[in-house]
C-alpha positions, 0 to 999 in steps of 0.5 A, spaced: 224 828 773 227 829 766 233 824 768 228 818 769 227 814 775 232 809 779 226 806 783 218 806 783 214 803 788 206 803 790 203 803 796 199 798 799 193 800 797 194 803 790 193 811 792 200 813 791 206 811 787 213 813 790 219 815 785 226 816 786 229 821 781 235 818 778 242 821 781 238 824 786 237 819 792 235 825 797 228 826 795 222 821 794 216 824 790 209 821 791 204 821 786 197 821 788 191 817 785 184 816 785 180 810 783 174 809 779 168 806 782 167 801 776 163 795 775 168 790 777 170 785 783 166 785 789 164 793 788 157 795 785 156 801 781 150 806 779 148 810 773 145 816 777 152 818 780 159 816 778 164 816 783 172 817 784 175 816 790 181 817 793 184 815 800 180 820 804 175 824 799 170 822 794 169 826 787 162 825 784 159 827 777 152 827 777 146 829 773 142 835 776 135 837 775 138 843 771 140 838 766 147 840 767 153 835 770 155 837 777 161 835 780 161 834 788 168 834 792 167 831 798 172 830 804 171 824 808 171 825 816 178 822 816 184 826 819 189 824 814 189 830 809 192 829 802 193 834 797 188 835 791 188 841 787 182 845 786 178 843 780 177 847 774 172 844 769 172 846 762 166 842 759 160 846 757 156 841 761 160 842 767 160 846 774 163 845 780 160 845 787 165 844 793 162 841 799 167 840 805 164 836 811 165 840 818 164 834 822 170 831 825 170 825 830 175 822 835 182 821 833 182 813 834 176 812 830 179 816 824 186 813 824 184 806 825 179 806 819 183 810 814 184 809 808 178 808 803 177 802 800 170 801 798 165 806 795 158 804 793 152 809 791 145 807 792 140 807 786 137 814 787 144 816 788 142 820 794 146 815 799 154 813 799 156 807 803 164 808 804 168 803 807 176 803 810 180 798 813 174 797 818 167 799 819 162 802 815 159 809 814 154 812 810 153 819 807 146 823 805 148 827 800 141 831 800 142 832 808 150 833 808 150 828 814 154 822 815 152 816 819 156 812 823 156 806 828 155 808 835 159 803 838 166 803 836 167 795 838 161 793 833 165 797 827 172 794 828 168 787 827 167 789 820 172 788 815 169 790 808 171 786 802 165 789 798 159 794 798 152 793 794 145 797 795 139 793 795 134 798 795 134 801 802 139 796 804 146 796 804 149 789 803 156 788 806 161 783 804 164 782 811 171 778 812 171 774 819 178 774 822 177 769 827 174 764 823 177 766 816 170 766 813 166 771 809 159 773 810 153 778 808 151 783 812 144 787 811 144 793 814 138 798 813 141 805 811 137 809 817 141 806 822 148 802 823 148 798 829 148 790 831 141 791 833 139 793 827 142 788 823 137 785 818 140 778 816 147 775 816 148 770 811 154 766 811 158 765 804 162 758 802 168 762 801 171 769 799 167 772 793 170 773 786 164 777 783 158 780 786 152 784 783 144 786 785 138 787 780 132 788 784 131 783 789 136 778 787 143 778 789 149 774 785 155 771 788 160 768 784 166 764 788 172 760 786 173 757 781 166 759 778 161 757 782 155 762 781 150 763 787 143 767 786 140 769 792 133 771 792 132 776 798 124 777 800 122 783 804 116 781 808 116 787 812 116 794 812 123 797 813 123 802 819 126 802 826 119 799 829 119 793 825 124 788 823 123 784 816 125 777 814 129 775 809 128 768 804 134 766 801 134 761 794 140 759 791 142 756 784 149 754 783 152 753 776 159 749 776 163 750 770 171 749 769 171 756 765 177 761 767 175 766 773 171 772 771 173 779 772 166 782 773 158 779 772 152 783 771 145 780 771 141 782 764 134 783 766 128 780 761 126 786 756 120 789 759 115 794 755 117 802 757 111 803 760 112 797 765 113 800 772 115 796 778 111 796 784 113 795 791 108 790 793 108 783 790 102 779 790 105 772 789 111 768 788 110 767 781 111 774 779 117 774 783 120 768 779 117 771 772 122 777 773 128 773 775 134 774 771 135 768 767 142 771 763 148 774 766 153 779 762 160 776 764 167 779 763 173 775 764 180 776 766 183 776 759 178 781 756 173 776 753 165 779 754 160 773 754 153 772 755 151 767 761 145 763 761 143 762 768 138 756 767 143 751 763 150 754 764 151 755 757 156 761 755 155 765 748 162 769 746 160 776 744 167 780 743 174 780 746 179 786 748 173 789 753 176 793 759 169 795 761 162 794 760 155 797 763 149 794 763 143 799 761 137 795 760 132 795 766 137 798 770 133 805 771 126 806 774 126 813 771 121 815 766 126 819 762 131 814 762 134 815 755 138 809 754 133 803 755 133 801 748 141 799 749 142 793 752 149 794 754 155 798 752 163 796 752 169 799 752 176 797 750 181 798 744 176 799 739 173 804 743 165 805 745 161 799 743 153 799 743 149 793 744 142 793 742 137 788 743 134 784 737 126 784 735 126 777 735 124 771 740 131 771 742 133 778 743 140 777 745 142 773 738 149 775 737 148 776 729 142 781 730 146 786 734 149 792 732 156 792 735 160 798 733 157 805 732 163 809 728 161 816 730 161 813 738 168 815 738 170 817 745 176 821 746 182 817 747 184 822 752 178 821 756 177 814 760 169 813 761 166 812 768 159 810 766 153 813 764 148 818 766 141 815 763 137 821 765 142 826 761 143 820 755 151 821 756 157 817 757 161 820 763 169 820 762 174 823 766 181 826 763 187 829 766 190 836 765 196 839 768 196 845 772 201 848 777 200 850 784 204 855 788 205 850 794 210 845 789 215 846 784 212 840 780 206 840 776 199 837 778 194 833 775 187 836 775 181 831 774 177 834 768 170 831 767 168 830 760 161 828 757 159 825 750 152 824 748 149 817 745 142 820 743 143 820 736 146 813 736 139 811 739 135 815 735 138 812 728 137 805 731 130 806 732 129 809 725 133 803 722 127 798 725 122 803 723 120 805 730 118 812 729 113 813 735 119 810 740 124 814 737 119 821 737 118 819 745 125 818 746 127 825 742 121 828 746 124 826 753 131 829 751 128 836 748 130 840 754 137 837 754 142 842 753 146 838 747 139 836 744 140 841 738 147 838 737 144 831 737 139 832 732 145 835 727 149 829 728 144 824 727 142 828 720 149 828 718 151 821 719 144 819 716 145 823 710 153 821 709 151 814 709 146 816 704 151 819 700 155 813 700 150 808 699 148 812 692 155 812 690 156 805 691 150 803 687 150 808 681 153 802 677 148 797 680 141 797 677 136 796 683 129 795 684 125 801 685 123 802 692 117 806 695 118 805 702 121 812 706 128 812 706 132 813 713 134 820 711 126 821 710 124 818 716 130 822 720 127 828 717 120 827 719 123 826 726 126 832 726 121 836 723 117 835 730 122 840 733 123 847 732 131 846 732 129 843 725 131 849 720 137 850 724 139 842 723 137 842 716 142 848 714 147 846 719 148 839 715 148 842 709 153 847 710 158 841 712 157 837 706 158 838 699 154 842 695 153 837 690 149 833 694 144 838 697 139 836 692 139 830 695 138 833 702 133 838 701 128 833 697 127 829 703 128 836 708 123 840 703 124 845 698 130 850 701 125 856 699 119 854 703 124 853 709 127 860 708 120 863 708 118 859 715 124 862 718 123 869 715 116 869 718 118 866 725 123 872 725 129 867 725 133 871 721 140 868 722 137 861 720 134 864 714 140 867 712 144 861 712 139 858 707 141 864 701 147 860 699 143 853 698 137 857 695 142 860 690 145 853 688 138 849 688 133 855 685 138 860 682 141 867 683 135 871 681 131 867 687 136 868 692 137 875 691 130 876 691 130 873 698 136 876 700 133 883 699 127 881 703 132 879 709 136 885 708 130 890 709 128 885 715 135 885 718 135 893 718 129 894 721 131 889 727 138 893 727 142 886 726 147 890 722 153 885 722 148 880 719 145 886 714 153 887 712 154 879 710 147 880 706 150 886 702 156 883 701 152 877 698 148 881 694 154 885 691 158 878 689 152 875 686 150 881 682 156 881 679 156 874 678 149 874 675 149 880 671 152 880 664 159 883 664 159 890 661 166 893 660 163 900 658 158 900 664 163 898 669 168 904 667 162 909 667 160 907 674 165 904 679 162 908 684 157 903 687 162 898 689 166 904 692 160 906 695 160 900 699 166 896 699 172 901 698 170 908 701 177 911 700 177 910 693 171 913 690 169 919 695 171 925 691 164 924 687 161 931 685 154 931 688 151 931 681 153 924 679 147 922 683 143 923 677 148 919 672 152 914 675 146 910 679 141 910 673 146 906 669 146 901 675 142 894 674 135 894 678 138 889 683 144 894 685 139 900 685 135 896 690 141 894 695 143 902 695 136 904 696 135 900 702 141 902 705 140 909 704 133 909 706 135 906 713 141 911 713 136 917 713 131 914 718 136 913 723 139 920 721 132 923 722 131 920 728 138 922 731 139 914 732 146 916 732 149 909 736 145 905 731 148 909 725 155 908 727 153 900 728 150 900 721 156 904 718 161 899 721 156 893 719 155 894 712 161 898 710 156 904 708 160 910 706 157 915 711 162 921 708 158 920 701 152 920 704 153 926 708 155 930 702 149 929 699 144 930 705 147 936 708 141 940 707 136 934 707 136 928 713 142 930 716 141 937 717 140 940 724 135 945 724 137 948 731 143 948 735 140 948 742 135 942 741 140 938 737 145 939 743 140 937 748 137 931 743 144 928 741 146 928 748 140 924 750 141 919 745 148 918 745 148 917 753 155 920 754 157 917 760 159 910 757 165 909 754 162 906 748 158 912 747 164 916 747 167 912 742 161 912 737 161 920 738 168 920 736 167 916 730 161 921 728 166 927 729 171 924 724 166 923 719 163 930 720 170 933 720 172 930 713 166 933 710 166 940 714 159 939 717 160 945 722 153 944 726 155 937 727 162 938 729 160 944 734 155 939 737 159 933 737 165 937 740 161 940 745 159 933 748 166 930 747 169 937 750 174 937 745 176 944 746 182 944 741 176 942 735 172 947 737 177 953 738 180 951 731 173 952 728 171 958 732 178 962 731 176 962 723 168 964 724 167 969 730 160 969 728 159 962 730 163 963 736 158 969 739 152 965 737 155 958 741 157 963 747 150 966 747 146 959 746 150 956 752 149 961 757 142 962 755 140 955 756 140 952 764 141 945 761 147 947 758 151 949 765 155 943 765 159 946 759 160 953 762 167 951 764 168 949 757 166 956 755 171 959 759 176 955 756 175 957 749 174 964 751 181 964 754 184 961 748 181 965 743 183 972 747 190 969 747 190 968 740 187 975 738 192 978 742 198 974 739 195 976 732 194 983 734 202 984 736 
């Protein structure tokens, strides 16, 4: 719509935006939208699954046992079909699962209940309650089964204005058209029928806000009349028995403006506290009754309401969304229990922590804003997944479909971890054991290593800033462990410690490495630990740190040990990096000697510039390398020894990888070792052995053989040329060689014909014989 729009209009339910392009009144373009099942209005929310719903389908983001985030695309049993593009998920932590419900119901039911207006997920995330214009349906995610009213007339009596889950009970805020009143209906999830209705509670008027916590239900009326209902389950929830409900009301009248959302704030309980299903006394119930409520007003003000005396404490403003996290999950591996709540507004995500004092919600004791919790501005947050310790959001990206000329928008889920914020918060309060337990709960998460690295980086960066600001101030000596030391002590409990420390070092200025490793440990000790555990890539990262902190001599010694180990493990790319480091550090460390450089330039050319110094006489071996330093000679000896080992064992694929990874000059080596480790004793056994080693059936093996053949041709190594050209069936190379050496041709022909395993080369032999005969005849004429 490059020319703009002349008119736009939303549909009745806010799912579609209709637009007419300027100058083109013949075509109406409809844009489809989805809604987030957020904590606002009379709708509830869940922390196990986050829901986006369209007019006839649901999109569910959930945390699985595999610690990945999965997205479910669920079609509702509704005849009306709207186009939604297929979801392609780009995040590392997401995968897609498409669920299409096959059950179709009678057309009259479907048409009368379209579209979807309210959605709520149960606490365990296994059930969904969905309501349209009339009625109510339930979906069992585990069994992939819908549950509906058997009697359509009963269904038509329900006009849902809000949904909540109270354990295994779904609570419906129903509008009674005949009397223009509102009521709460309590249905068990196992059966939707008037005979199964557990309780019907009339309401004073239309509720503005509803919330539920355990067995307490909050209902707020206009202008601001708060009622708290205590629902007491006195029987078992089963088809054979009907439980009774006791309701206790508490009203608070105030002249404040209308709230947009309210959530119970439960009392802070110990982490090992577990809620029991059977309650022995009413005093226990009253002790757990929430006494505070978090409230978001229409103007974006977030405040804390005391439900006992009605006092309101303002917290912050310009808030759009908020999520209460404390006491909201009974999972043992809840990673966000230490957070009171989070909010989202123009400042981004804010984390609120409880203070350790008598009043855990004292405003000045809150740490409101975590600078590193900067959520992508292109991502709109949906909610929290406590088991994964992440904030889940959704962004939209453009895609194209063959069914339309216009671009489509696909919902793309995103996740951002908050684990590092929680760990730092606990360490700041010297709660080391709690921080360790929280980290242990997260140790198997895919983002755990990244969280530890981000934690150490932010703490170290703050330590650098603190030191810079206090350089000119005379401070009193403090022998208590610093936050940096506490952080290192925490991360040291996990095998990711060595990777995390060196990764943070590489991201910071080398001038501050001494401060980091004074808390993390000596760089040589960390290197040695990685070396002993055979974590060679991590150990290699410590080489530069050792060079900076311990000096080049120590780093060269460590690098030489690591070079030998990486060659033994065939880690040739890493070995090449070590060779380049050793040569560079050797030149920087050794005194400059112009005469020595002029006399022995061969070594640099040997490893780095093979085309410049290849034409060295063989006797140069005894002169040029003798004048090189022990450090340079050690590198040379290690590489030549490994090349001889590979050549002797005819490990040719490894030899090619070794040459490419380390820039080893194979031509120079072959010239010297023609009669040594590179020699082929017998053509027949050599052809058979090398054919087995190279596995010529794969493309990579053929490329390796071509690489070796080119080098053998450059040094005129006939034995190897014949073997490799035969394996590659390079008749032109063999012909060029044999026409100048007929004795070699006769020996080759006899050998191929005499050995049964070489029968596959008889056609090559015939081709060569024909070419050689034609060449001889041409020369004779």
